N, C-alpha and C positions, 0 to 999 in steps of 0.2 A: 410398449406402453405399459406393461404391468408394473414397472416401478413408480408410476404416478401416485402420490398420495393420496389417501381416502379423501381428504379435504378437497384436493383438486376434482376428484370424481364427483363429489357432492355438489361442486359448483356448475356442473354441466347442466344444460337444459334437460328437465324430466322427460320431456318428449322424445329427446334423443336416446335416452336410456331406455324407454320403452321400445323404441325401433330396434335397438340392438337386440333385446330380448326376443322380438318376434323373429328376427332373421334366424337367431340360434334354434327357435323351436320349429320353425316352419320351412326353412330354405336350406339346401344342401349344396355341396360341390361347388360348380363355377359361380352359381348365384351368390352363394356365401361369400366367396372370395371376391366377388365384385363389390358387394354390399360392404365387405370389410374395408376394402381400399377406399371407398368413398367414405366411410366413417373416419378413416385415417386422415384423409385430407381436411375433413371438416374438422376435426380434433387439431390438425396442425395449423388451422387457421384461427384458433381460439387464442387470444393473447395471453390468457390466463395459464392455459396449458402450456404454452411456448415457454412463458415465464419460469413455471415450475421445472420444465425440462432443462432450462438453460440454468437456472440454480443448482440442479443436480450434476449437470456437466461441469459448472465451475467448480462444484465442491470436490469432483474428482480429479481435477487437474493437479497435479504434483502430490497426489497421496498414494503412498507407497501401498502394494498389493500385500507385502508381508511374503512374497514368495521367495525372496531372497533368503531370508531368515529360514526357511523351511529346507533349504537346498543343504545337500551332502557337502562336508568339507572340500572333497575333491572339485567339485562344481565352483564353488566358491575360489578355489585358487585359480580356476580358469577365468572366472569373470574377473579377477585382480589382475591377469594377464591382459585381458581386452581394456581395462582401465590405463595401464602402462602403455598399451598402444595409442590409446586416445591422447594421453599427454603428449606422445611423440607427434601425433597429428596436429596439436595445439602449436608445437614448436614449429612445425612446417607451415602452418596457417600465418605464424609471426612473421616467418621469412617472406611469405607472399606477399604481406602487406608493406614489407620493407622496399620491396621490388616496385609495389605499386607507387609508395612514395618517389621512388627514382623515376618511375613513368610521369608522375605529377610534374617534377622538376622538368623533365624533358619538354613537356607540352606546355608548361608555363612559359618558357622562352618562346615557344611558337605563337602563343597568346598575346604575349606583351606587345608587340609592335600594333596590334589593333586596338589595346587598350590605351596605347600611348597616343594613338591617333583620336580615340574617344575624347581622352583628356585635352588634347589640343583644340578639339572643337568647343568642348565645354568652356573653357577658358580663354576662347576666342584667339587662340595662338594659329589657328588654322580654319580657313572658310572653306567648306566642302563644295564641291562642283555642282552645277545642275544635276549632271548624271549621277552623283554620288547620293543627291537628295531625292532622286525619283523613287517613290515605293509604290509596287503595285500591290493593291489591296486583295485579299481573299476574294473568291467568287461572291461569298454571302455579303462581303462589305462593299461589292461593286454598286455604284448607283446608276441611275438611269441618265441618260445624255442630258435631259433637261435639267434634272437635278443637279448634275456636275456643273452645267454653266450658270445656274442659279448661285451654287455656293462659290464659283469661281468670281462671279461679279460683286457677291457680298464680301469675299476676302479682299478684292482689289479696293472696294470702298474703304474697308476697315484699315487696310494698309495705308492708303492716302491718308486719313483721319491722323493715324499714328504719325505718319511723317510731318503732318503739320503740327502736331503736339509736341514731339520730341524726336531725338533721333533713334534709330534702331538700337535696342539693347545688344550688348556685346555677348557672344557666345550663348551659352543657355544658362540664365540667371537662376540661383538658387537649386541648381540641378541635385546636389547631394543631399541637400536639407529637404528636398520634397522627397527623395527616396526614403529617407529616414522617417518622415511623418507618414508616409504611406505604409510603413511596416509596423505593425503592432508592436513587435519584440523591441524594436528600437524606439518607436515614438513613446513608449511607456518610460523610457530612461530620459526624454528630452524635458527639459524646464522652459519656461518661456524665456528667460535670461541666456539659455544656451543657442537660442536660434539665431542672433546677430551675430555669435561667432561662426556658427556653421554656414553661414551665407558665404564664407572665405574659403571654404573647404573646396579643393580644386580636383582632388583624386584621392583614391584609396587603391594601393598596391598590396599584392602579396608576395612575399619574398620567402622561398624556401631553404632549408639549410643547405650547405654545401654537400657534395658526394664524400661519403666516409665520416661525416659528422653526424652525432646524434640526431634524432627526427625532432624538426621543429618548423614552426612557419611564423613569420612576422608580418602583422598588419601595419602598413604605413600610411599614414593620414597626411597628405599634403596641403599646406595652407598657403594663400597669397599673404604678403604682407598685411597686418592688421593692427587695430589699437589695443588689443587684449594680452597677446603673448609674442615673444620674439623668436620662438621656434618656427621654422619653417615646416619641420617634420615632426609629428607626433608617432610615438611606436608602441606597440604592444606584441610581446613574444610569448609564444605558447611552445612549451617543452612536451614532446610526445614520447610514449614508450610503446613498442610493439614487441612485447615477449610476455609469455604468461607467468602469472605471479607463483613462485615456487610453492606457497603456502595455499593456494586454491588455484591450481592450474586450469581447472575445468570451468572457470568464470571468464577465461579470455574470449573476448568477441571484437578483437580487432585493435588498431590503435587507440590508445586513451591518453588525454591531456593529464601530465602529472603536476605541472605548475606553469604559472604565467608571470610576465614580469612587465611593467609599465615604464614609464619614463617621468622625468622630471619635467614639469612645464614653468617656462620661465615668464610668470605672470607680470605684466605691467602694473605698476603700484595702483592700488584702488580697483583693479579690474578682476581679481580672483574669483570667480563665480562658484568656486568650491567651498568657499567660506563665506560666513555672513557674520555681521556685527550685531549683538544684542544688548541692550541695557537691563539690568536688574538692579532693583533696590533692596539695600541691605540695611537692617536695623540693628544698632548697637544694644547688645544686651544689658549693660549697665546703665548707658546714659540715655537709652531710648531715642538717640538722634538717628536719622534716616540720611543714606548716601546712596548716590547712584553709580554703580560699576558697570563699565563697558567690557563684554567679553566677545572672543572672537570663537565661533563653533562651526562645525562642519556644516555645509549646505548641500542639499541635493542638487545634482548636477549630472549631465551626461559626461562630463569631464573627469568625474571619478572612476570612470572606465580604464583611466591609465593609473591609477592607484590601487590596484588590487591587493587583498590580504597576503602577506607573505605566509608560505607553508613552511612551518618550522621543520628541523632537520629530523625529528622523531616522526613527522607526518600528521601529528595530531592536531586537530582544529576544533574550536568550539562549534556549536551548532549554527550559529548566526554566520561564521566565516565559512563553513561549509556550504550553507545555502548560497552565500553570495559568490563563491568560487563555481558552484554548480551553474547557476545562471551566467555567470561571466564565460564559462567555457562553452555553453550552448550558444551565446551570442557570438563569440570568436568563431566558432564553427559556421555559423549561418552566414555571418559576413565573408568567409573564406569561400564557401561552397556555392552560395546562393548570390549575394549582394554584389560582390565584385563581377563574377562572370555576366550577370543578367541585369545590371544597373538601370539601363534604359527601360527595361519592360517593367521594373519597379517605379520607375520615375512616371511611365505613363499609366501605371495600374494594371497591365494586362497580366503581369505576374501574379499580382493580387487575386485577380479575377479567377485565374487558373487554379491558385490555392483554395478559394472560396468554392469552387466547383467540386473540389473533393469532400466537401462537407454537406453541400446542398441535399444530396440524396438521403443521407443520414439523417439530416434534419426535418426533411419532409416525412421520413419514416416515423421519428419521434411525434411529429405533429399529429399523424394519422393515428398513432396509438393513444396519443392523449385524447383524441376526438372519440375513438372509440371506447374509452374508458367512460367520457362524459356521457355518452349515448346509453351505455350500460347502466350507469347509475341512474339515468333518467327512466329506463324501462325496467328497472328493479322496484317491484312494489314494496318491499322492505327498506328500501333505500331512505335514510333520514338525513337531510341536510344539515340538521342542527348538529350532528357528530362531527361534521368536518368545520365546526364553526371557529375552533382555534387554529389561528394562522400559524405556518410553521416558522420555527424559530430563524430569526434574522441571520443571514450569512455576513460574517464581519471579515473584513479583509485584515491579514495579518500584517 
């Protein structure tokens, strides 16, 4: 604790500082150790001290100690030998991930019949049996007998009412659209004009590259016949690499996406939602007359996902294209690793609740700290609320 700044020490309660001095003067041995431990606990519960410690720890991360520079040449040579061993480790790790990819291919074939059946149920090609539809809730979700009877009766009345109004819907309407709308990463891409099209999305499949071929995976979006485009399947292929970069081998951290390729969408005339028509007025410099010009410009749409920026042969991209590709790679991985395998849980919202649970505790801690700070300000006789009158700068989305 001797490394805490004087400023942080000055912010401690003066009464606490006096207690420390009394312990040092009057008590010795076990009493001193006990008091010291108690004081340490009190100090570690002080948010200001914890913040100061965290700041110091953050400053230490990645800071070379300077010890390497002080080593004799013979020791530096041995360190270089260790670094060469580390490069060999990176190449072995790359081979490990290649075998993982082969395992993914193997198990994808085992999963696929289940995913095909899921697709058949969604698009009403298969009606599951009563046995297949029976779902036993967890103990926490089980209801009392009376409550179950009440809900069954209510459901029966509602079903009868629906039967009177219209026929039962086929399959599970808007299954994938609901999944997209439930996931922030995907819903941020959706525009209102995309939704009628995505109602026709029947399945998303993941296809891995064949054995012996360079690592890649393809996302296949299967659509029923619709009024927007003639394609039955839209594809997006991600090419991957699992080998250390010779210029920076220590940066290797598993397979990385190198590029992605979309597909051409054969839009029905007048239905292309990735383009919009705007009218601009132009004034003639000489005569002063005004004319209206119609222009076609890009439009925000989920379907731009199938037209990613092309990576030039030299691999150099401008900042905007790099940002688009980075987001694209994240979305591709998420669809492959989370959405396709657990689609029904994103449809019901259960997967979203699980994801949110990971952040609840952190959010509560933040709220508690904020509350403690407000309490400290209220109890501080020198606190002047006028000093905080200036609002923080507005955060603008780029």
